[in-house]
C-alpha positions as CSV (number, residue, x, y, z in Angstrom):
1,M,9.7,89.8,-114.6
2,S,6.5,88.2,-112.9
3,G,3.6,90.3,-111.2
4,R,0.4,92.0,-112.2
5,V,0.2,92.5,-116.0
6,R,-0.5,96.3,-115.1
7,D,2.7,96.6,-113.2
8,Q,5.0,94.9,-115.8
9,L,3.6,97.4,-118.5
10,A,4.4,100.5,-116.4
11,G,6.8,102.8,-118.3
12,G,7.8,101.8,-121.6
13,P,7.9,103.9,-124.9
14,H,5.8,107.0,-125.4
15,Y,2.5,106.8,-127.3
16,D,-1.3,107.6,-126.6
17,R,-2.0,104.5,-124.5
18,K,-5.5,105.5,-123.7
19,K,-6.3,105.6,-127.4
20,A,-4.5,102.4,-127.9
21,W,-6.5,100.4,-125.2
22,R,-9.8,101.9,-126.8
23,E,-8.6,100.9,-130.4
24,L,-7.9,97.3,-129.1
25,I,-11.5,97.0,-127.7
26,R,-13.1,98.1,-130.9
27,A,-10.9,95.9,-133.0
28,L,-11.5,92.9,-130.8
29,R,-15.3,93.5,-131.1
30,E,-14.9,93.5,-134.9
31,R,-13.3,90.3,-134.7
32,K,-16.0,88.8,-132.6
33,R,-18.7,89.9,-135.0
34,A,-16.7,88.3,-137.6
35,G,-16.8,84.9,-135.8
36,D,-13.4,85.1,-134.5
37,P,-12.9,83.8,-130.8
38,V,-11.7,86.8,-128.6
39,R,-11.1,86.9,-124.7
40,I,-11.2,90.6,-124.2
41,R,-14.8,91.9,-125.1
42,G,-14.9,95.2,-123.0
43,Q,-13.5,97.4,-120.4
44,G,-14.1,94.9,-117.5
45,D,-12.2,92.2,-119.3
46,L,-9.4,94.3,-120.2
47,A,-9.3,95.4,-116.3
48,R,-9.1,91.6,-115.3
49,A,-6.5,91.0,-118.0
50,L,-4.3,93.9,-116.6
51,D,-4.7,92.9,-113.0
52,A,-3.9,89.2,-113.7
53,E,-0.8,87.7,-112.1
54,R,0.9,86.5,-115.0
55,E,4.3,87.2,-117.2
56,V,3.9,89.0,-120.4
57,D,6.5,90.1,-123.1
58,A,6.1,93.8,-122.2
59,E,8.2,94.9,-125.2
60,A,6.0,93.1,-127.7
61,V,2.8,94.6,-125.9
62,H,4.0,98.1,-126.2
63,A,5.0,97.8,-129.7
64,A,1.7,96.1,-130.8
65,L,-0.1,98.9,-128.8
66,A,1.8,101.8,-130.5
67,S,1.4,100.3,-134.0
68,L,-2.5,99.7,-133.2
69,V,-2.8,103.5,-132.7
70,R,-1.6,104.3,-136.2
71,T,-2.8,101.1,-138.0
72,D,-6.0,100.4,-139.9
73,G,-7.8,98.0,-141.9
74,E,-6.9,94.1,-141.7
75,D,-3.5,95.0,-140.1
76,R,-5.5,96.6,-137.2
77,L,-7.5,93.3,-136.7
78,V,-4.4,91.0,-136.8
79,L,-2.6,93.4,-134.3
80,A,-5.8,93.0,-132.0
81,G,-5.5,89.3,-132.1
82,V,-1.9,89.6,-131.2
83,L,-2.6,91.6,-128.2
84,D,-5.4,89.3,-127.1
85,A,-3.1,86.6,-127.1
86,L,-0.7,88.4,-125.3
87,I,-2.7,89.7,-122.3
88,G,-6.2,88.0,-122.8
89,V,-8.2,87.0,-119.9
90,E,-7.4,83.5,-118.8
91,D,-10.5,81.3,-118.0
92,A,-11.6,81.7,-114.6
93,G,-13.3,78.3,-114.5
94,S,-16.1,77.6,-112.2
95,V,-16.7,78.6,-108.6
96,T,-19.0,77.2,-105.7
97,V,-21.6,79.8,-104.7
98,R,-23.9,79.8,-101.6
99,V,-26.8,82.0,-101.3
100,T,-28.1,82.4,-97.9
101,G,-30.7,84.7,-96.1
102,W,-33.8,83.4,-97.8
103,P,-37.1,84.4,-96.2
104,P,-39.3,81.6,-94.6
105,G,-41.3,79.6,-96.8
106,F,-39.8,80.6,-100.0
107,S,-39.3,77.7,-102.2
108,E,-38.8,79.2,-105.9
109,R,-35.2,79.9,-105.4
110,A,-33.9,78.8,-108.8
111,R,-36.7,80.8,-110.5
112,L,-35.6,84.1,-108.7
113,L,-31.8,83.6,-109.4
114,R,-32.7,82.2,-113.1
115,L,-31.2,79.0,-112.8
116,D,-32.2,75.5,-114.0
117,S,-32.1,73.9,-110.7
118,W,-31.3,74.7,-106.9
119,S,-28.8,73.4,-104.4
120,D,-27.4,74.7,-101.4
121,E,-23.9,74.9,-103.2
122,L,-24.2,76.1,-106.8
123,E,-21.5,75.4,-109.2
124,L,-21.5,78.2,-111.6
125,P,-18.9,79.8,-114.4
126,A,-17.1,82.5,-112.5
127,S,-18.7,85.2,-114.8
128,R,-22.2,83.9,-114.1
129,A,-21.3,83.9,-110.3
130,A,-20.1,87.4,-110.3
131,A,-23.4,88.5,-112.2
132,L,-25.4,86.7,-109.6
133,A,-23.5,88.3,-106.8
134,R,-23.8,91.7,-108.5
135,E,-27.4,91.5,-108.7
136,F,-28.7,89.6,-105.5
137,N,-26.0,90.2,-102.7
138,G,-27.7,92.4,-100.3
139,F,-31.4,92.0,-102.2
140,V,-34.2,92.1,-99.7
141,L,-37.2,89.8,-100.2
142,G,-39.8,88.9,-97.6
143,G,-37.8,90.3,-94.8
144,G,-34.6,88.3,-95.7
145,R,-31.5,89.9,-97.0
146,L,-29.8,87.5,-99.5
147,R,-26.1,87.0,-99.1
148,V,-24.0,85.7,-101.9
149,E,-20.8,84.0,-101.1
150,A,-18.3,82.3,-103.7
151,S,-15.4,80.0,-103.1
152,A,-12.9,82.3,-104.9
153,E,-12.6,85.8,-105.9
154,L,-14.9,86.7,-108.7
155,P,-14.1,88.7,-112.0
156,P,-15.6,91.9,-113.1
157,V,-19.3,91.2,-114.4
158,P,-19.3,91.1,-118.3
159,R,-21.9,93.8,-119.7
160,A,-23.9,91.2,-121.3
161,L,-25.0,89.7,-117.9
162,R,-25.5,93.0,-116.0
163,A,-29.1,93.2,-114.7
164,R,-31.3,95.5,-112.6
165,P,-33.8,93.3,-111.2
166,M,-35.9,96.2,-109.5
167,R,-36.8,97.5,-113.0
168,R,-37.4,94.4,-115.2
169,G,-41.0,94.1,-116.2
170,R,-42.4,97.6,-115.8
171,V,-45.1,99.0,-117.8
172,G,-47.3,101.8,-117.9
173,P,-50.7,102.0,-116.1
174,W,-53.5,99.9,-117.9
175,L,-56.3,102.1,-116.3
176,E,-56.9,105.7,-116.3
177,C,-54.9,106.9,-113.3
178,D,-53.1,110.1,-111.8
179,P,-49.5,109.9,-111.5
180,A,-49.6,109.2,-107.7
181,G,-52.1,106.5,-108.1
182,A,-50.1,104.9,-111.0
183,R,-47.4,104.2,-108.5
184,F,-49.4,101.7,-106.7
185,L,-51.4,100.1,-109.6
186,T,-51.3,96.6,-109.6
187,P,-50.4,95.1,-112.9
188,R,-53.4,93.6,-114.9
189,E,-52.2,90.1,-114.8
190,L,-51.4,90.0,-111.0
191,A,-54.7,91.8,-110.4
192,D,-56.6,89.2,-112.1
193,R,-54.4,86.5,-110.2
194,I,-55.1,88.0,-106.7
195,A,-58.8,88.3,-107.4
196,R,-59.0,84.4,-108.1
197,R,-57.8,84.1,-104.6
198,V,-61.0,85.8,-103.2
199,T,-63.4,82.8,-101.8
200,T,-66.5,85.0,-100.8
201,P,-69.0,86.5,-102.9
202,R,-68.4,90.2,-101.8
203,V,-65.0,92.1,-101.4
204,V,-64.3,95.4,-99.7
205,D,-61.4,97.1,-101.3
206,A,-60.2,99.4,-98.4
207,F,-57.7,101.5,-100.3
208,A,-59.0,101.3,-103.8
209,G,-56.8,104.0,-105.5
210,C,-57.5,104.2,-109.1
211,G,-59.0,100.7,-108.9
212,G,-56.9,98.3,-110.4
213,N,-57.7,95.4,-108.0
214,S,-61.5,96.7,-107.8
215,V,-61.7,96.3,-111.5
216,A,-60.2,92.6,-111.4
217,F,-62.5,92.0,-108.5
218,A,-65.7,93.1,-110.6
219,E,-64.6,91.0,-113.6
220,A,-64.2,88.0,-111.7
221,G,-67.8,88.2,-110.9
222,L,-67.5,89.6,-107.2
223,D,-69.8,92.3,-105.7
224,V,-67.4,95.0,-105.0
225,V,-67.3,97.9,-102.5
226,A,-64.2,100.2,-103.1
227,I,-63.3,102.8,-100.6
228,E,-61.0,105.9,-101.6
229,A,-60.1,108.8,-99.4
230,D,-59.2,111.2,-102.2
231,P,-62.2,112.7,-103.9
232,D,-60.5,113.3,-107.2
233,R,-59.0,109.7,-107.4
234,A,-62.3,108.3,-106.5
235,A,-63.9,109.9,-109.5
236,V,-61.2,108.2,-111.7
237,L,-61.9,105.0,-109.7
238,R,-65.8,105.4,-110.4
239,R,-65.0,105.7,-114.2
240,N,-62.7,102.8,-114.4
241,L,-65.5,100.6,-112.4
242,G,-68.1,101.7,-115.1
243,G,-70.9,101.0,-112.6
244,R,-69.6,97.4,-111.6
245,G,-69.3,98.2,-108.0
246,R,-70.1,100.9,-105.2
247,V,-67.7,103.5,-104.8
248,I,-67.4,105.2,-101.1
249,V,-65.4,108.5,-100.7
250,G,-64.0,108.0,-97.2
251,R,-61.2,106.9,-94.9
252,A,-60.8,103.0,-94.7
253,E,-60.8,102.7,-91.1
254,A,-63.9,104.7,-90.6
255,E,-66.2,103.1,-93.5
256,A,-64.8,99.7,-93.9
257,P,-65.8,98.1,-90.3
258,R,-69.5,98.7,-91.0
259,L,-69.4,97.0,-94.5
260,L,-67.5,93.8,-93.2
261,G,-69.2,90.6,-92.1
262,A,-70.2,87.1,-93.2
263,G,-69.5,86.4,-97.0
264,T,-67.1,89.7,-97.3
265,T,-63.4,89.5,-97.8
266,L,-61.2,92.5,-96.7
267,F,-58.7,93.6,-99.3
268,V,-56.1,96.0,-98.2
269,D,-53.4,97.6,-100.4
270,P,-52.6,101.0,-98.8
271,P,-50.3,103.5,-100.3
272,W,-47.6,102.1,-98.2
273,E,-45.4,104.5,-96.3
274,V,-42.7,102.2,-95.8
275,V,-40.6,102.7,-92.6
276,P,-37.1,102.2,-93.6
277,R,-35.7,99.0,-91.9
278,Q,-32.7,96.8,-92.8
279,D,-34.5,93.8,-93.6
280,G,-37.9,95.2,-94.9
281,P,-41.0,96.8,-93.5
282,R,-43.3,94.9,-91.0
283,W,-47.1,94.6,-90.5
284,A,-47.3,97.0,-87.7
285,D,-45.4,99.8,-89.9
286,L,-47.8,99.2,-92.8
287,V,-51.2,98.3,-91.2
288,P,-51.8,100.6,-88.0
289,W,-55.6,100.0,-88.3
290,P,-56.6,97.5,-85.6
291,E,-60.4,98.2,-86.3
292,L,-59.9,96.4,-89.9
293,L,-58.6,93.5,-88.5
294,G,-61.8,91.6,-87.4
295,P,-63.1,88.1,-87.7
296,W,-63.4,88.1,-91.6
297,P,-61.2,86.9,-94.4
298,I,-58.4,89.4,-95.2
299,L,-56.3,89.5,-98.4
300,A,-53.3,92.0,-98.4
301,K,-51.0,93.0,-101.1
302,L,-47.7,93.7,-99.9
303,P,-44.2,95.2,-101.0
304,R,-42.0,92.3,-101.9
305,E,-39.5,93.7,-99.1
306,F,-42.1,92.9,-96.7
307,D,-41.1,90.9,-93.5
308,V,-43.3,87.9,-93.9
309,A,-42.8,86.6,-90.3
310,S,-44.4,89.7,-89.0
311,L,-47.6,88.8,-90.2
312,P,-50.2,88.2,-87.1
313,G,-51.5,84.6,-87.0
314,E,-51.9,82.2,-89.6
315,W,-51.5,83.4,-93.2
316,S,-51.1,81.7,-96.6
317,V,-48.1,83.8,-98.3
318,H,-47.9,83.8,-102.1
319,W,-44.9,85.3,-103.9
320,E,-46.4,87.1,-107.0
321,F,-44.1,86.5,-110.0
322,G,-44.7,88.3,-113.2
323,E,-46.4,86.4,-116.1
324,R,-44.8,88.3,-119.1
325,D,-41.3,87.1,-120.7
326,D,-39.3,89.9,-119.0
327,D,-40.6,89.3,-115.5
328,R,-41.3,85.6,-115.0
329,A,-38.3,85.5,-112.9
330,V,-39.3,88.8,-110.8
331,V,-41.0,88.8,-107.4
332,R,-43.5,91.8,-108.2
333,M,-45.0,91.8,-104.9
334,I,-46.4,89.5,-102.2
335,S,-50.0,88.5,-101.5
336,A,-51.0,87.3,-97.9
337,Q,-54.3,85.7,-97.2
338,R,-55.9,84.9,-93.8
339,S,-59.0,82.9,-93.2
340,P,-61.4,83.7,-90.3
């Protein structure tokens, strides 16, 4: 008999099969911890083994499974090894993977995908390719939606290779902040990096919030004017600045134009109300304040999904990767800079 292993094992003698498969995985994990090579390491591997097209000795598998339910000690580990040999996962080898849909100007593709190098066609182990597809197929970056295509059907992703890129690198606020303001607080190391991009002696932080970027500007030696519409948050902002800058309570579109001019950079990091789009929000969605876009340098902090092609005119775009060990491959945000 040939076909799927699962179909070949249909029927057979009566025993608690659910418990037997559970005991198999537990026993094989014990063997692995002891240094023995195993091919079935979890539910994903077991599902792939049962769905494989290969001939097995169904009678022997049933006998071993039935014995596994009532056996313990060393015999249990021996039975697990027998079953692993009978139905174990075949080596899926390597597959060719193509990743398309990149945003314009994005060059650090290998870093984002956590690969040693980049090429338009990647040769990867099947399990690694499956993990990459699970994590990045449909991922929106800079207005581009990534598409991961493989040359062969991919196996289930081993648990050890599963990742959640949107959640890596998260830490708590580094300044005093209310819960709503903490949501938009720039991480300390990125605030410092953005502050180093300012080339004028003075900066107007138009949507200062709790002051993450304002504090970084002040510590970089810049003359800072911070604007915040919420009076309670402005009080927090004032405490965080500690007298190192000027705080204005008001709306940015009303206050900022009179403060801008020669030698001043406008920094914008509004509490983005992102308009849902298939391929990321655009400039017109996020910055509906034409009175702010005058003949002065502008530095903008943008969501990583932002459509960089929608920026009006000539801008320098920076993909702000994290700096800690857990987020060095994560684009935390985008910063864009326009000279007058």
